[in-house]
Wavefront OBJ file of the C-alpha trace (Angstrom):
o trace
v 4.733 -128.260 -47.436
v 0.968 -127.867 -47.949
v -0.553 -124.419 -47.806
v -2.995 -123.336 -45.097
v -1.556 -125.579 -42.425
v -1.804 -124.184 -38.912
v 1.169 -122.362 -37.475
v 1.475 -125.000 -34.765
v 1.962 -127.640 -37.460
v 4.266 -125.465 -39.562
v 6.501 -124.806 -36.551
v 7.168 -128.516 -36.286
v 7.047 -129.840 -39.843
v 7.935 -127.032 -42.299
v 11.341 -127.648 -43.847
v 11.373 -131.368 -43.116
v 11.114 -132.141 -46.836
v 14.610 -130.691 -47.286
v 16.232 -133.274 -45.007
v 18.208 -135.956 -46.886
v 16.924 -139.517 -46.536
v 17.196 -140.432 -42.877
v 15.350 -142.518 -40.313
v 15.624 -139.657 -37.815
v 12.581 -137.494 -37.021
v 14.882 -134.511 -36.425
v 17.302 -132.831 -38.807
v 20.779 -134.381 -38.590
v 23.529 -131.935 -37.641
v 26.097 -131.351 -40.378
v 28.970 -129.428 -38.738
v 31.144 -129.569 -41.856
v 32.955 -126.528 -43.188
v 33.952 -128.443 -46.310
v 31.579 -130.076 -48.790
v 32.089 -132.076 -51.984
v 31.245 -130.098 -55.096
v 31.526 -132.256 -58.215
v 28.067 -133.776 -58.081
v 26.075 -130.729 -56.933
v 24.478 -127.813 -58.761
v 25.684 -125.269 -56.170
v 28.737 -125.096 -53.975
v 27.766 -125.699 -50.358
v 29.543 -123.668 -47.709
v 28.356 -122.197 -44.368
v 29.233 -118.633 -45.428
v 27.043 -119.114 -48.501
v 24.037 -119.650 -46.178
v 23.126 -122.876 -47.978
v 23.822 -125.816 -45.691
v 20.968 -128.163 -44.845
v 20.815 -126.974 -41.252
v 20.512 -123.356 -42.397
v 18.002 -124.091 -45.148
v 15.583 -126.020 -42.928
v 15.227 -123.049 -40.570
v 14.728 -120.572 -43.410
v 12.067 -122.828 -44.920
v 10.255 -122.964 -41.580
v 10.351 -119.180 -41.141
v 9.208 -118.598 -44.721
v 6.241 -120.908 -44.124
v 5.322 -119.025 -40.953
v 5.705 -115.552 -42.512
v 4.356 -116.331 -45.975
v 7.678 -115.454 -47.631
v 9.418 -116.943 -50.659
v 12.984 -117.082 -49.365
v 15.289 -115.803 -46.678
v 18.670 -115.805 -44.957
v 19.720 -116.844 -41.471
v 22.273 -114.546 -39.781
v 24.524 -114.688 -36.735
v 22.636 -111.827 -35.009
v 19.654 -109.540 -35.420
v 21.906 -106.573 -36.093
v 23.754 -108.557 -38.784
v 20.392 -109.112 -40.455
v 19.387 -105.447 -40.125
v 22.682 -103.926 -41.275
v 23.146 -106.314 -44.200
v 19.587 -105.762 -45.406
v 19.755 -101.971 -45.238
v 23.160 -101.694 -46.895
v 22.030 -104.116 -49.613
v 18.939 -102.049 -50.431
v 20.552 -98.596 -50.156
v 23.459 -96.924 -51.867
v 25.159 -93.548 -51.962
v 22.633 -90.789 -52.675
v 19.619 -92.788 -51.502
v 17.245 -91.734 -48.744
v 15.515 -93.932 -46.150
v 12.659 -93.125 -43.761
v 12.558 -94.658 -40.278
v 9.803 -94.750 -37.720
v 10.033 -92.742 -34.529
v 11.334 -94.588 -31.472
v 13.617 -96.971 -33.332
v 15.368 -99.765 -31.395
v 18.553 -98.317 -29.881
v 20.917 -100.642 -31.751
v 19.351 -99.811 -35.105
v 19.303 -96.101 -34.265
v 23.007 -96.210 -33.421
v 23.772 -98.034 -36.680
v 21.913 -95.412 -38.690
v 23.334 -92.348 -36.961
v 26.917 -93.608 -36.854
v 27.293 -95.356 -40.228
v 24.898 -93.996 -42.850
v 26.522 -90.598 -43.292
v 29.856 -92.294 -44.030
v 28.206 -94.090 -46.932
v 26.400 -91.047 -48.296
v 22.976 -92.400 -47.336
v 20.445 -89.809 -46.186
v 17.856 -90.639 -43.541
v 14.857 -89.115 -41.780
v 12.728 -90.092 -38.794
v 8.969 -89.725 -38.935
v 7.629 -87.176 -36.431
v 4.989 -89.638 -35.245
v 3.496 -92.989 -36.241
v 0.814 -91.698 -38.595
v 0.979 -92.478 -42.290
v 0.870 -88.721 -42.921
v 4.101 -88.285 -40.954
v 5.838 -90.765 -43.245
v 4.391 -89.223 -46.383
v 5.547 -85.748 -45.327
v 9.250 -86.673 -45.351
v 9.443 -88.779 -48.508
v 11.759 -87.445 -51.193
v 12.390 -88.429 -54.824
v 15.419 -90.332 -53.502
v 13.564 -92.346 -50.857
v 14.181 -96.029 -51.548
v 13.234 -97.693 -48.258
v 10.738 -97.241 -45.415
v 11.762 -99.089 -42.250
v 9.472 -99.591 -39.263
v 9.025 -101.548 -36.038
v 5.619 -102.441 -34.656
v 5.072 -102.972 -31.807
v 7.964 -100.641 -31.113
v 10.738 -101.064 -28.566
v 10.244 -100.216 -25.723
v 6.946 -98.260 -25.753
v 4.899 -100.820 -27.713
v 3.625 -98.191 -30.120
v 1.606 -99.448 -33.085
v 1.964 -98.477 -36.732
v -0.573 -99.262 -39.435
v 1.365 -101.766 -41.549
v -1.095 -101.911 -44.421
v -1.466 -98.127 -44.704
v 2.309 -97.610 -44.796
v 2.638 -100.402 -47.338
v 0.078 -98.765 -49.615
v 1.868 -95.429 -49.331
v 5.193 -97.037 -50.259
v 3.825 -99.007 -53.213
v 2.545 -95.814 -54.853
v 6.126 -94.535 -54.826
v 7.850 -97.870 -55.622
v 9.553 -97.776 -52.220
v 10.715 -100.995 -50.545
v 9.214 -101.610 -47.111
v 11.141 -103.297 -44.294
v 9.837 -104.219 -40.849
v 11.479 -105.486 -37.692
v 8.888 -108.044 -36.560
v 10.818 -109.230 -33.485
v 8.377 -108.144 -30.784
v 5.352 -109.697 -32.489
v 6.956 -112.915 -33.777
v 5.518 -114.644 -36.861
v 2.851 -116.195 -34.633
v 1.283 -112.841 -33.758
v 1.880 -110.815 -36.927
v 2.614 -111.438 -40.612
v 3.545 -108.185 -42.392
v 4.024 -109.758 -45.835
v 0.304 -110.557 -45.965
v -0.283 -106.856 -45.213
v 1.870 -105.737 -48.136
v 5.366 -105.358 -46.668
v 8.372 -106.514 -48.671
v 10.983 -107.558 -46.105
v 10.561 -108.987 -42.605
v 13.459 -109.072 -40.137
v 13.704 -110.914 -36.832
v 16.195 -110.791 -34.035
v 15.909 -114.520 -33.474
v 17.746 -114.120 -30.190
v 14.360 -113.233 -28.734
v 11.144 -115.214 -29.353
v 12.393 -117.473 -32.144
v 15.128 -118.846 -29.886
v 12.979 -118.364 -26.835
v 15.316 -119.734 -24.161
v 17.869 -116.921 -23.691
v 20.708 -119.073 -25.004
v 21.018 -118.238 -28.713
v 22.071 -115.223 -30.753
v 20.886 -115.060 -34.368
v 18.833 -113.083 -36.846
v 16.754 -113.760 -39.922
v 15.432 -112.017 -43.027
v 12.545 -113.339 -45.118
v 11.267 -111.737 -48.294
v 10.678 -112.331 -52.011
v 13.131 -114.372 -54.066
v 14.201 -111.234 -55.949
v 14.973 -109.132 -52.868
v 16.598 -112.102 -51.150
v 19.165 -112.259 -53.959
v 20.021 -108.581 -53.482
v 20.527 -109.084 -49.757
v 22.357 -112.371 -50.279
v 24.976 -110.787 -52.545
v 26.107 -108.530 -49.700
v 25.589 -111.144 -46.990
v 28.189 -113.410 -48.590
v 30.706 -110.566 -48.520
v 29.929 -109.591 -44.926
v 30.050 -113.199 -43.745
v 27.459 -113.068 -40.984
v 26.594 -116.778 -41.154
v 25.827 -119.179 -38.321
v 27.126 -122.642 -37.411
v 25.327 -125.978 -37.614
v 25.158 -126.624 -33.872
v 23.364 -123.321 -33.279
v 21.067 -124.167 -36.194
v 20.146 -127.420 -34.452
v 19.143 -125.499 -31.315
v 17.257 -122.888 -33.351
v 15.203 -125.522 -35.156
v 14.425 -127.258 -31.873
v 13.256 -123.943 -30.402
v 11.065 -123.093 -33.371
v 9.084 -126.299 -32.924
v 7.598 -124.902 -29.700
v 7.271 -121.291 -30.880
v 3.486 -121.308 -31.296
v 2.705 -122.786 -27.882
v 5.255 -120.551 -26.152
v 3.942 -117.367 -27.754
v 0.363 -118.287 -26.850
v 1.376 -118.435 -23.172
v 3.400 -115.209 -23.468
v 0.298 -113.493 -24.880
v -1.941 -114.775 -22.115
v 0.422 -113.823 -19.284
v 1.210 -110.363 -20.662
v -2.480 -109.486 -20.864
v -2.976 -110.532 -17.240
v 0.079 -108.612 -16.019
v -0.758 -105.465 -18.022
v -4.289 -105.462 -16.597
v -2.891 -105.851 -13.079
v -0.329 -103.066 -13.443
v -2.725 -100.517 -14.914
v -4.844 -100.670 -11.752
v -1.972 -99.621 -9.487
v -2.013 -95.888 -8.685
v 1.759 -95.806 -8.240
v 2.286 -97.023 -11.812
v 2.074 -93.940 -13.988
v 1.571 -95.626 -17.361
v 1.281 -99.111 -18.823
v 2.133 -99.657 -22.488
v 0.542 -102.793 -23.945
v -1.447 -102.926 -27.201
v -3.848 -105.483 -25.751
v -5.269 -102.898 -23.371
v -8.276 -101.017 -24.712
v -6.754 -97.840 -23.287
v -3.728 -98.205 -25.582
v -3.946 -95.649 -28.434
v -2.966 -98.298 -30.979
v -5.339 -100.990 -29.713
v -7.760 -100.806 -32.648
v -5.032 -101.084 -35.278
v -3.248 -103.815 -33.338
v -6.482 -105.776 -33.090
v -6.834 -105.642 -36.877
v -3.270 -106.596 -37.840
v -2.130 -108.859 -34.991
v -3.287 -112.365 -34.075
v -2.128 -111.859 -30.478
v -0.720 -108.862 -28.612
v 2.617 -110.376 -27.603
v 4.568 -110.959 -24.439
v 6.169 -107.517 -24.190
v 4.915 -104.611 -22.145
v 6.405 -101.549 -20.507
v 5.318 -99.659 -17.441
v 6.394 -96.376 -15.940
v 6.897 -95.990 -12.226
v 5.761 -92.845 -10.470
v 9.414 -92.105 -9.733
v 11.994 -90.979 -12.274
v 14.844 -91.793 -9.915
v 17.188 -94.443 -11.304
v 18.158 -95.215 -7.707
v 14.546 -96.044 -6.856
v 14.253 -98.069 -10.048
v 17.311 -100.095 -9.056
v 15.904 -100.668 -5.568
v 12.667 -101.953 -7.086
v 14.565 -104.325 -9.380
v 16.639 -105.602 -6.439
v 13.478 -106.754 -4.659
v 12.201 -108.962 -7.481
v 12.569 -112.702 -6.997
v 11.436 -114.502 -10.161
v 11.337 -111.607 -12.588
v 14.994 -111.192 -13.421
v 16.648 -107.843 -14.268
v 18.499 -108.844 -17.412
v 19.199 -107.817 -20.972
v 17.287 -109.075 -23.998
v 13.755 -110.467 -24.103
v 11.527 -113.207 -25.434
v 12.707 -116.057 -23.219
v 10.561 -118.485 -21.274
v 11.643 -116.722 -18.082
v 10.369 -113.250 -17.222
v 12.963 -110.522 -17.708
v 12.833 -106.829 -16.861
v 15.156 -103.953 -17.634
v 15.523 -100.207 -17.578
v 15.764 -99.036 -21.225
v 17.591 -95.887 -20.053
v 20.514 -98.020 -18.894
v 20.326 -100.912 -21.393
v 18.776 -100.900 -24.889
v 18.846 -97.092 -25.212
v 21.962 -96.356 -23.183
v 23.775 -95.109 -26.310
v 21.238 -92.279 -26.640
v 21.651 -89.067 -24.702
v 19.111 -88.270 -21.999
v 17.639 -85.583 -24.240
v 17.283 -88.050 -27.120
v 15.571 -90.542 -24.799
v 13.182 -87.901 -23.522
v 12.292 -86.876 -27.065
v 11.095 -90.410 -27.820
v 9.292 -90.837 -24.498
v 11.767 -92.990 -22.579
v 11.892 -91.741 -19.000
v 14.253 -92.957 -16.297
v 11.260 -94.537 -14.560
v 10.348 -96.712 -17.539
v 10.730 -100.483 -17.207
v 10.476 -102.913 -20.116
v 8.933 -106.210 -19.061
v 9.382 -109.388 -21.095
v 6.650 -111.544 -19.595
v 7.634 -115.204 -19.471
v 5.575 -118.373 -19.341
v 5.609 -118.857 -15.568
v 2.359 -118.951 -13.616
v 0.868 -115.478 -13.928
v -0.215 -115.321 -10.296
v 3.327 -116.067 -9.148
v 4.526 -113.138 -11.250
v 1.888 -110.857 -9.736
v 2.975 -111.914 -6.241
v 6.576 -111.114 -7.163
v 5.636 -107.619 -8.304
v 3.506 -106.980 -5.232
v 6.352 -108.041 -2.967
v 8.808 -105.707 -4.702
v 6.401 -102.774 -4.452
v 5.745 -103.470 -0.781
v 9.445 -103.635 0.016
v 9.888 -100.127 -1.341
v 6.768 -98.905 0.427
v 5.620 -97.768 -2.989
v 2.473 -99.826 -2.736
v 2.235 -100.466 0.992
v -1.526 -100.926 0.703
v -1.308 -103.769 -1.836
v -2.139 -107.078 -0.188
l 1 2 3 4 5 6 7 8 9 10 11 12 13 14 15 16 17 18 19 20 21 22 23 24 25 26 27 28 29 30 31 32 33 34 35 36 37 38 39 40 41 42 43 44 45 46 47 48 49 50 51 52 53 54 55 56 57 58 59 60 61 62 63 64 65 66 67 68 69 70 71 72 73 74 75 76 77 78 79 80 81 82 83 84 85 86 87 88 89 90 91 92 93 94 95 96 97 98 99 100 101 102 103 104 105 106 107 108 109 110 111 112 113 114 115 116 117 118 119 120 121 122 123 124 125 126 127 128 129 130 131 132 133 134 135 136 137 138 139 140 141 142 143 144 145 146 147 148 149 150 151 152 153 154 155 156 157 158 159 160 161 162 163 164 165 166 167 168 169 170 171 172 173 174 175 176 177 178 179 180 181 182 183 184 185 186 187 188 189 190 191 192 193 194 195 196 197 198 199 200 201 202 203 204 205 206 207 208 209 210 211 212 213 214 215 216 217 218 219 220 221 222 223 224 225 226 227 228 229 230 231 232 233 234 235 236 237 238 239 240 241 242 243 244 245 246 247 248 249 250 251 252 253 254 255 256 257 258 259 260 261 262 263 264 265 266 267 268 269 270 271 272 273 274 275 276 277 278 279 280 281 282 283 284 285 286 287 288 289 290 291 292 293 294 295 296 297 298 299 300 301 302 303 304 305 306 307 308 309 310 311 312 313 314 315 316 317 318 319 320 321 322 323 324 325 326 327 328 329 330 331 332 333 334 335 336 337 338 339 340 341 342 343 344 345 346 347 348 349 350 351 352 353 354 355 356 357 358 359 360 361 362 363 364 365 366 367 368 369 370 371 372 373 374 375 376 377 378 379 380 381 382 383 384 385 386 387 388 389 390
């Protein structure tokens, strides 16, 4: 695949050179679990992550992220856990950003101590906060930006430069941004992880994850991945590849709608806070503008009430915006982080990272933006929270 092609073109055509001779314009589905071996240089097997259907997707993601190689997993958490345990061993130390995704936080706090891996969380998102907790045993820095669910922004390049001085491997969960909006490898990061269940799949019907990185680090991760067995089947790969072909156009619409909805919400007096890096009022707006190509389809907003009962009543009144888990689909989804993504944290732990009971995470879909605004207005009216909104 030629370099410097647009992302729209790469979404559709990257990886097509790997397809065996065929008259089809789409990748044939090879659902086999058994492959002939005598005339090949490597043994093909789904658990070895090397079938054609798997390879085509990895090639496409590598082209979009500017990576050398990667692995496709059966879930985002399979990608995260395999990567971290491949890069860390007993006696090592890892630094995480503040406000880590709840699933990753639970993995770290419940499993790392058993393996003799030490960990620390940065006090805030400044590079100084990361530098302050590095030790001689720190082997990995792991971040998310934008973060889940408060859309906080970290300076990817500054953290990368800090890590390189200490020969520390940098890992980023790039799920919220997608490879259309942000490419951390070009900013110096070593490993990029995606929960493909979200924007890469994009239709709320797939569960998978991906890791892209250098060829050297891919081999380290691969060695453990084969043992853990978190591979994915050919039929899901077919759907993933089909979804990726529309990734660029979908994300463009997500970006556009989220900006409109964030601007609308921040004008409502009964909405306490709106968290969206595209807003000039967002504390990370300047950094986001420098390192992102678009601000994404995710935002969060905090109602004036901290009553979960009132939150539930508000959600009940929505028509098109669906209260549901996950994010990144073509349909708009909304959820209460206190009762979903961060439910495994105690209330005190949630408060410490700024997640109130009145916080709602909004995955803005690709519907007509004015229809979404009407839906929100109707829900507010029904609660008499915004009785004056017309």
